[in-house]
N, C-alpha and C positions, 0 to 999 in steps of 0.2 A: 504494500499500500504506499502511496506517495501522499504526504499531506503539504500542500503547496504553501500553506499559510494557516499558522496555528490560530486558535482562537484566542482571543483577548478577554478573559473572564473579567477581569475589571472593568473593562469597556462595557461589557454586557451588562454588569449591574452598576454601572456609572459611578464606580469608587475609585480612588488613587490607589496606589500600590501600596501605601502605608496606611490604608484605612484600617481602623479597630474593627473586633469582631462584631460590637455593637453596630458600628456604623454598616458592616456587610449585611448584617441581620435586618436592619431597617430598610435598607435598598432593596432587599430581597424580598420583604414583606409588600413594599410599595409596587414593587415590578409585577408581583403574583396576583395583587389584586387588581392591576391595570391590565395585564393580559391574559386573565383566565378565559379559556376558549367559550364558557359560556355567556360572556360579555360581548363577544363579537361574531354574532350569528352570520353576519355579512361576510366576514373572512375569516372563517374560522380555521382553515388548514394553516394560514399565515399566524393566527395567534397560537395554535397547538406546536407550531414549529417554535415559535419566540418562547412559548411556555416552557418547553423542553430545554431550550437553550439556557433559560434561565435558572432551572433547576439543576442543570449540569454544573452551572458555572457556581452556583450556591454550595453543593456538595463538595468541590474542591477548596474553595475558599473559605470555608467554614470549618474545615479540618486541617488544625495546625500541620500534622504530618503531609497530607496532599497538598497543601499551599505551598509549603516549603521545598517540595519536590518541584511543583508547577513554576515557582519563582527561579528555582535554580536551573532546571533543563527544558522547561515551556511545555511539558506533558506530565500527565499521570497515569501509570500503570506500568507495563512491562517496557523497559528501555529499548530504542531502537537506535541503529546508527544515524548521526548525523553528520552530514559533511557541508563544509563551506560556511557555516555559521550564516545561513541566509534566512533560517526558518524552515527549509525544504528538510523533510524527513525520509529517508529512504531504508526499506528494510533488504534483506540479501536477496531474496527472489525479485524486487524490483532491478537490483543494482545487476545482478547476473542476466536477468531478462534484457535487459539494455546492451550487455555485450552480445547476447545471441542475436538481436536484431542487427548490431553492426556488422557481425560476421555473415548474417544473411545475406545482406545489403551488397557486401563487396565480394562476397565468396559464394554466394548461393548453396551454402552448405546446408540449411533446412534445420538448423540445430535446434530450435524452438519446438518442444514437447506439444503435442494435442492435449488438452485439458478439458474434461466436461465442465462448461460453464456452469452448470445447475447446481450452485451451491445452496448449502442450507443457510437459511436465514432467520434470525430470530424474529420472533412474533412482535407487533406492535405493542407499545403499553396503552393502557387505557386510565383516564383520568374521571374521577367522580367526585360531585361536591355533596356533602351532606351538611346538616345544620346541627349542632349542639347547644346545649344549655350550659349555664356556668355551674350547676351541680356536677355535670360531667366533667368539666375542668377542674372542680374541688376534690372529688372523689374517685374518679374514673367511671368508665360504664362500658358494657357490651353493646353494640349497636348490630343489628340486622340489615344488611343491604342487598339489593336485588339490581342485577343487571346483566346484560346479553353481551356474549362473545364469541368470535369463530373457535371453533374446536376441531382437532383431527377427526376426520370421520373414521369411525371405527369399522365400519363395513368394509372399506378398501385401505384401510391402515394409512390413509393421506395420499396414495397414490392416483386417485380418480378413477382407476379402473375397477371394473365389476371384480368382486372377491379378491381385489389388489392385486390380481395377476393377469387379466385381459389387455396385455399391452405387449408391442413387440418393438424389437430393435428399429430404431429410425434407419429407412433405406439411405437417405441422401447423406447423412454425416457418419453412418455405421456406429451409431451410439456414443460419438464423441461430443455431441451437443455444437460442434463447431465446424465451420467451413473455411478451408485453407485456398486461398488463390495465390499462385505465382505468376509473377511477370519479370520477362527480361528486359533490363534497362541498362542505360551507359555504364552502370556501376556494378552490375552484375545481376543476379535473381533477385528479386525483392518478393517475401511471402508476407499475405495479410491474411487477417482470422477475423471471422465474423462468426455471429450467432447464427445458428442454423435456422433458416425462416420455417421450415417444416415442422421440427418438433417444439420451436420455442427455445432450444437450449437445454433441454431434459435428456436428450438422447433416446427417448420412447415415442412410441406413437400407440394410444390408446386405440384398442380395436373395438372394445364396448365399454361406454361410460357406467360408472356406478350409479345404480338407480337411486341411491340415498342422497348423496351430494350432486348429482348432476355432473360428475367429471370434476368437480373443483377440488375435491380432497378436504373440504372442510365443510361443516355443518353450523347452523347459528343456534346457540343453546343459551336459554336463561338460567342464570347462576344465582344462587341465594345463600350468600354466606355470613358469618359473624365476624365483627372485627372488634378488636379491645381499643378502647380510647384511654390511654393512659393519663393519670392526674397531670395537671399543670401545662396542658398543651396550650398553644396560643393560637389566635385567629389566622388564618391562612397555613397552621402546620400540615402536614400530610403524613400518611401512614402509607408504607408500601409492603404491599402484599406479593411475594415473589411467586412468578409463574401465573397469576392471577389474571393477565392480560389475554391477547389474542395468541392463537397457534401460530407455529412458525410456517415457513416454507419450506417443502424438501426435507421435513424431517428435522427442521431447526427448533430450539426450544421456545417454550411460550414466552411472552412479554410479561411484563408486571401490571399489577394493578396500583394505581396510586389514589388514595382517597384524601381529597381536601376538605380540610375541617373548618366550618364558620361557625364561630360562637356567637350566640345572641348578645347584642347590646343590653346592658343594664343602664337605663335613663340615668345620666347624672354621674355616673361611674366610668372612670377610664382606668386601663391598666398600663403599668410600666414594669416589666419583669414580673418580680412576684408582689409587687405591691400593687393595692387599688388607690385611686385618686378620687376626692368629691369635695364638695364645698357646703358649708351650712350657714344661714343667716340667723343672726340672733340681735335682739333689741340694746339698747343701753345698759338698761336694768339688769339683762341677764349678764352681760359683760361684766359690769361693775360689782354685782352681789353674787355671782356665781349661778349656776343652774344646772339641769339636767335636759338635753333635748333629744328627740329621737330622730334617726336618721335612716336612710336606706342603706342596708348593706349587702354582702354578697349572699347571705343566706336568710334575708328577711331583715326585719326592723333590729336595730341595735340604738344602744342608748349611749350616748356621748356625755362625758362630765365635762362642763365648762367651769374652769377654776374662777373664783373671785379675782377682779382686776384683769380680766382677758382683754387685750389689746386687738385692735383690728389686723386682718392678717396673721394671727397667729396660727401655727401649725400643731395640732393634737392627733394623737394616733391610738387606734384601737390593735394593740399588740395581737399577732396571730389571726388577723381577721383577714389577711389578703390570700393571694393565691400560692398554691404549693408550687415547688419547682420541678421540673419535668426528670431532674436528676435524684429527685428525692430530698429529704431534709423537711425542715420546719416549714410552716407557711410564714408568707410575708406580713406587712401590716397593712391596714387601711388607713391612709393619711388623709386627713379633713383639714381642710383650709377654713378658718372661721373669719366670715363677713360679719361687721359689727354695722347694723343699717340705722341710717339716721333718718327718722320721718320726716315726712314732707307737709304733714298736716298735724295739727294737735287739737285736742278739745281745750276748752276754757280751764278745765281743772288741772289738766296736765300741763299747761303753759304756767298756772299759778304755782303749782309744786316745783317746776323747773326754775322759776325765778326765785323762789325760795331756797332751792340748792345753790344756787348762784350767789346769792347773799350769803349763806353759811359759810360758802367755800371763798369768799371774798374775790368772786369772777365778775368782772366788768362785761356786763351784757347791755345790749341795745334795750333802753326802757321803752320803746315805742310798741305799742299793742298792735300785732299784724292782723288780727282778725281773719286769722286762716284756719278757723277752728273747722273741725269735721263736725 
């Protein structure tokens, strides 16, 4: 395989090469929401390709070891020989295949061997989106999902031929799947190789199609499976079910199933890591004298104690009332910002009491009666 230009995972996620793990995670979440195929019905194929590319970049850059290998060598996985430092990567088959072509061109030796181009191909991945509640995030859950996929036809074992045997060797390519054409040129005999147009590269001609799959080698099957949602998952997180995708070609392995998790919002509450964030409004008396107020928490109503003398924008915490970590451990906190609200309208009695308070505290206030009573 020749890779003419390696993918720039940093560019795909729109982050710099010195981006932190949090920056990469945030960029990934934003892009997943933007490019989810369900949001682009008009150009779903393009969105799916972009979606897979984003996941691929995140899988590498979010893993310290993979990221280090990518930063150093420009790829992740089994090393390949790299020549010239141009970003072009060659493996041994490509290199020696090139030499054989040169010999064919100049000496007409026909060194390149015939190969059946009908290779086994891995099946396509499937992406599904499900909605979960905050309780699923707090405690984990098991969800049953239903979807359809292509599976290898058991009647013909994926060959497309009746009983898996109703085929013969292609008479045009003699089972190689390729056609070779030799032309004499000024430089010698040049050999070109193309996919056989009679068998489509399989090397076989089906004499009688499988009645179950109609010769396709695959059938559509409705699947119903249960998936485990671990505690602490975030909105946009995904679960990977190996071999849960479509069947491969020519005996290739199944693709994977990816379940995208969408967490239902709780009005007024935001999540950052393990912590939940919200705000609460109190009046002057509650701030000065202290109080207990009821707020909306992750598990329902919670009581928040307001200490006497609380100032505007004070931050209070409900310990252990946040989200669990996906890696285990204790839950985060529910962080509450306190807003002290100044009333715009007062009753006559309220104004009199405030003026008495101002007199006792020697505060200089406007003596003019405003008449903005409610």
